[in-house]
TORKOL-4160 file (C-alpha; in steps of 0.2 Angstrom, whole numbers, padded with zeros to 4 digits, m for minus):
162
<pt num="1" X="0122" Y="0126" Z="0038"/>
<pt num="2" X="0118" Y="0136" Z="0021"/>
<pt num="3" X="0121" Y="0128" Z="0006"/>
<pt num="4" X="0125" Y="0142" Z="m0007"/>
<pt num="5" X="0136" Y="0133" Z="m0020"/>
<pt num="6" X="0138" Y="0117" Z="m0028"/>
<pt num="7" X="0155" Y="0115" Z="m0017"/>
<pt num="8" X="0145" Y="0118" Z="0000"/>
<pt num="9" X="0132" Y="0104" Z="m0005"/>
<pt num="10" X="0146" Y="0093" Z="m0011"/>
<pt num="11" X="0155" Y="0096" Z="0006"/>
<pt num="12" X="0139" Y="0091" Z="0015"/>
<pt num="13" X="0136" Y="0074" Z="0004"/>
<pt num="14" X="0152" Y="0069" Z="0009"/>
<pt num="15" X="0152" Y="0073" Z="0029"/>
<pt num="16" X="0134" Y="0068" Z="0032"/>
<pt num="17" X="0133" Y="0052" Z="0019"/>
<pt num="18" X="0139" Y="0039" Z="0035"/>
<pt num="19" X="0127" Y="0048" Z="0048"/>
<pt num="20" X="0111" Y="0048" Z="0036"/>
<pt num="21" X="0117" Y="0029" Z="0032"/>
<pt num="22" X="0117" Y="0024" Z="0050"/>
<pt num="23" X="0100" Y="0031" Z="0053"/>
<pt num="24" X="0093" Y="0023" Z="0036"/>
<pt num="25" X="0099" Y="0008" Z="0043"/>
<pt num="26" X="0091" Y="0010" Z="0060"/>
<pt num="27" X="0075" Y="0014" Z="0052"/>
<pt num="28" X="0074" Y="m0001" Z="0039"/>
<pt num="29" X="0086" Y="m0014" Z="0048"/>
<pt num="30" X="0093" Y="m0020" Z="0031"/>
<pt num="31" X="0112" Y="m0015" Z="0024"/>
<pt num="32" X="0105" Y="m0013" Z="0007"/>
<pt num="33" X="0089" Y="m0005" Z="0009"/>
<pt num="34" X="0097" Y="0007" Z="0019"/>
<pt num="35" X="0111" Y="0011" Z="0005"/>
<pt num="36" X="0098" Y="0014" Z="m0007"/>
<pt num="37" X="0087" Y="0025" Z="0005"/>
<pt num="38" X="0103" Y="0036" Z="0007"/>
<pt num="39" X="0106" Y="0036" Z="m0012"/>
<pt num="40" X="0089" Y="0042" Z="m0016"/>
<pt num="41" X="0089" Y="0055" Z="0000"/>
<pt num="42" X="0105" Y="0063" Z="m0005"/>
<pt num="43" X="0100" Y="0065" Z="m0023"/>
<pt num="44" X="0083" Y="0072" Z="m0019"/>
<pt num="45" X="0094" Y="0085" Z="m0006"/>
<pt num="46" X="0106" Y="0090" Z="m0021"/>
<pt num="47" X="0091" Y="0092" Z="m0031"/>
<pt num="48" X="0083" Y="0102" Z="m0018"/>
<pt num="49" X="0099" Y="0112" Z="m0015"/>
<pt num="50" X="0099" Y="0116" Z="m0034"/>
<pt num="51" X="0081" Y="0121" Z="m0036"/>
<pt num="52" X="0078" Y="0130" Z="m0020"/>
<pt num="53" X="0094" Y="0141" Z="m0021"/>
<pt num="54" X="0098" Y="0140" Z="m0004"/>
<pt num="55" X="0093" Y="0130" Z="0011"/>
<pt num="56" X="0095" Y="0137" Z="0026"/>
<pt num="57" X="0096" Y="0120" Z="0037"/>
<pt num="58" X="0102" Y="0108" Z="0027"/>
<pt num="59" X="0104" Y="0095" Z="0040"/>
<pt num="60" X="0085" Y="0096" Z="0044"/>
<pt num="61" X="0081" Y="0095" Z="0026"/>
<pt num="62" X="0092" Y="0079" Z="0024"/>
<pt num="63" X="0083" Y="0071" Z="0039"/>
<pt num="64" X="0066" Y="0074" Z="0034"/>
<pt num="65" X="0070" Y="0069" Z="0017"/>
<pt num="66" X="0075" Y="0053" Z="0024"/>
<pt num="67" X="0062" Y="0050" Z="0035"/>
<pt num="68" X="0048" Y="0055" Z="0021"/>
<pt num="69" X="0058" Y="0044" Z="0007"/>
<pt num="70" X="0057" Y="0029" Z="0020"/>
<pt num="71" X="0039" Y="0031" Z="0023"/>
<pt num="72" X="0035" Y="0032" Z="0004"/>
<pt num="73" X="0045" Y="0015" Z="0001"/>
<pt num="74" X="0035" Y="0007" Z="0013"/>
<pt num="75" X="0019" Y="0012" Z="0005"/>
<pt num="76" X="0024" Y="0004" Z="m0012"/>
<pt num="77" X="0016" Y="m0012" Z="m0016"/>
<pt num="78" X="0031" Y="m0019" Z="m0023"/>
<pt num="79" X="0040" Y="m0015" Z="m0006"/>
<pt num="80" X="0028" Y="m0028" Z="0003"/>
<pt num="81" X="0032" Y="m0042" Z="m0009"/>
<pt num="82" X="0042" Y="m0055" Z="0000"/>
<pt num="83" X="0058" Y="m0064" Z="m0010"/>
<pt num="84" X="0061" Y="m0083" Z="m0007"/>
<pt num="85" X="0079" Y="m0090" Z="m0009"/>
<pt num="86" X="0071" Y="m0107" Z="m0015"/>
<pt num="87" X="0056" Y="m0110" Z="m0026"/>
<pt num="88" X="0042" Y="m0122" Z="m0019"/>
<pt num="89" X="0044" Y="m0141" Z="m0023"/>
<pt num="90" X="0025" Y="m0142" Z="m0030"/>
<pt num="91" X="0015" Y="m0127" Z="m0038"/>
<pt num="92" X="0002" Y="m0121" Z="m0028"/>
<pt num="93" X="m0015" Y="m0128" Z="m0030"/>
<pt num="94" X="m0024" Y="m0122" Z="m0045"/>
<pt num="95" X="m0040" Y="m0112" Z="m0043"/>
<pt num="96" X="m0056" Y="m0118" Z="m0041"/>
<pt num="97" X="m0064" Y="m0112" Z="m0056"/>
<pt num="98" X="m0080" Y="m0121" Z="m0052"/>
<pt num="99" X="m0083" Y="m0112" Z="m0035"/>
<pt num="100" X="m0079" Y="m0095" Z="m0044"/>
<pt num="101" X="m0092" Y="m0099" Z="m0057"/>
<pt num="102" X="m0104" Y="m0106" Z="m0044"/>
<pt num="103" X="m0102" Y="m0090" Z="m0033"/>
<pt num="104" X="m0103" Y="m0078" Z="m0048"/>
<pt num="105" X="m0120" Y="m0087" Z="m0054"/>
<pt num="106" X="m0127" Y="m0086" Z="m0035"/>
<pt num="107" X="m0123" Y="m0067" Z="m0036"/>
<pt num="108" X="m0132" Y="m0066" Z="m0052"/>
<pt num="109" X="m0147" Y="m0074" Z="m0044"/>
<pt num="110" X="m0147" Y="m0061" Z="m0029"/>
<pt num="111" X="m0157" Y="m0044" Z="m0032"/>
<pt num="112" X="m0148" Y="m0031" Z="m0039"/>
<pt num="113" X="m0147" Y="m0020" Z="m0023"/>
<pt num="114" X="m0141" Y="m0037" Z="m0012"/>
<pt num="115" X="m0129" Y="m0039" Z="m0025"/>
<pt num="116" X="m0123" Y="m0021" Z="m0025"/>
<pt num="117" X="m0122" Y="m0021" Z="m0007"/>
<pt num="118" X="m0112" Y="m0037" Z="m0005"/>
<pt num="119" X="m0100" Y="m0033" Z="m0019"/>
<pt num="120" X="m0097" Y="m0016" Z="m0012"/>
<pt num="121" X="m0095" Y="m0023" Z="0006"/>
<pt num="122" X="m0084" Y="m0037" Z="0002"/>
<pt num="123" X="m0075" Y="m0035" Z="m0015"/>
<pt num="124" X="m0073" Y="m0017" Z="m0012"/>
<pt num="125" X="m0070" Y="m0018" Z="0006"/>
<pt num="126" X="m0082" Y="0000" Z="0010"/>
<pt num="127" X="m0089" Y="0002" Z="0026"/>
<pt num="128" X="m0108" Y="0001" Z="0030"/>
<pt num="129" X="m0107" Y="0021" Z="0030"/>
<pt num="130" X="m0097" Y="0022" Z="0014"/>
<pt num="131" X="m0109" Y="0008" Z="0006"/>
<pt num="132" X="m0124" Y="0019" Z="0011"/>
<pt num="133" X="m0119" Y="0034" Z="0006"/>
<pt num="134" X="m0113" Y="0027" Z="m0012"/>
<pt num="135" X="m0130" Y="0019" Z="m0015"/>
<pt num="136" X="m0141" Y="0033" Z="m0007"/>
<pt num="137" X="m0148" Y="0022" Z="0007"/>
<pt num="138" X="m0148" Y="0021" Z="0025"/>
<pt num="139" X="m0135" Y="0012" Z="0034"/>
<pt num="140" X="m0149" Y="0000" Z="0043"/>
<pt num="141" X="m0154" Y="m0005" Z="0024"/>
<pt num="142" X="m0136" Y="m0009" Z="0020"/>
<pt num="143" X="m0135" Y="m0019" Z="0035"/>
<pt num="144" X="m0153" Y="m0028" Z="0031"/>
<pt num="145" X="m0147" Y="m0031" Z="0012"/>
<pt num="146" X="m0131" Y="m0038" Z="0019"/>
<pt num="147" X="m0138" Y="m0050" Z="0029"/>
<pt num="148" X="m0152" Y="m0056" Z="0018"/>
<pt num="149" X="m0139" Y="m0057" Z="0002"/>
<pt num="150" X="m0126" Y="m0067" Z="0012"/>
<pt num="151" X="m0140" Y="m0079" Z="0021"/>
<pt num="152" X="m0146" Y="m0081" Z="0001"/>
<pt num="153" X="m0128" Y="m0085" Z="m0005"/>
<pt num="154" X="m0125" Y="m0097" Z="0009"/>
<pt num="155" X="m0141" Y="m0107" Z="0003"/>
<pt num="156" X="m0137" Y="m0106" Z="m0014"/>
<pt num="157" X="m0119" Y="m0111" Z="m0012"/>
<pt num="158" X="m0125" Y="m0126" Z="0000"/>
<pt num="159" X="m0135" Y="m0133" Z="m0015"/>
<pt num="160" X="m0120" Y="m0130" Z="m0027"/>
<pt num="161" X="m0107" Y="m0138" Z="m0018"/>
<pt num="162" X="m0117" Y="m0155" Z="m0011"/>
């Protein structure tokens, strides 16, 4: 189906909205989210039809846009948040600032390389390979600094928390 003018684009939107909604509902499993997904998809299809002047296969373009919009929505951080109907009766445990201070103090007493390796490996969540490349060391050196740094941290923390 070719889209050459706004009337044809409008007819496509009116005719395919329900089918797109069914596909969106099967993708996400939520009626409201599916409706939002279809709305976002149709806006992109209309804008794409106007921007490109003519779409040779608007049906395929709409389906592909629906899938891409769904996948992109799942990547967003706010989409992974969970809403709760009721608030908990009591607040969460307060953060243990003493433990945080003790960990930072113990990290400060490590050698610079051990501290750098531990921060990159466990705070930045880098792999051994990525840490080695970033620090300009061999992978075995990263592993030994990790082991020695963790052992030193455990010893320091055992003394602090006694």
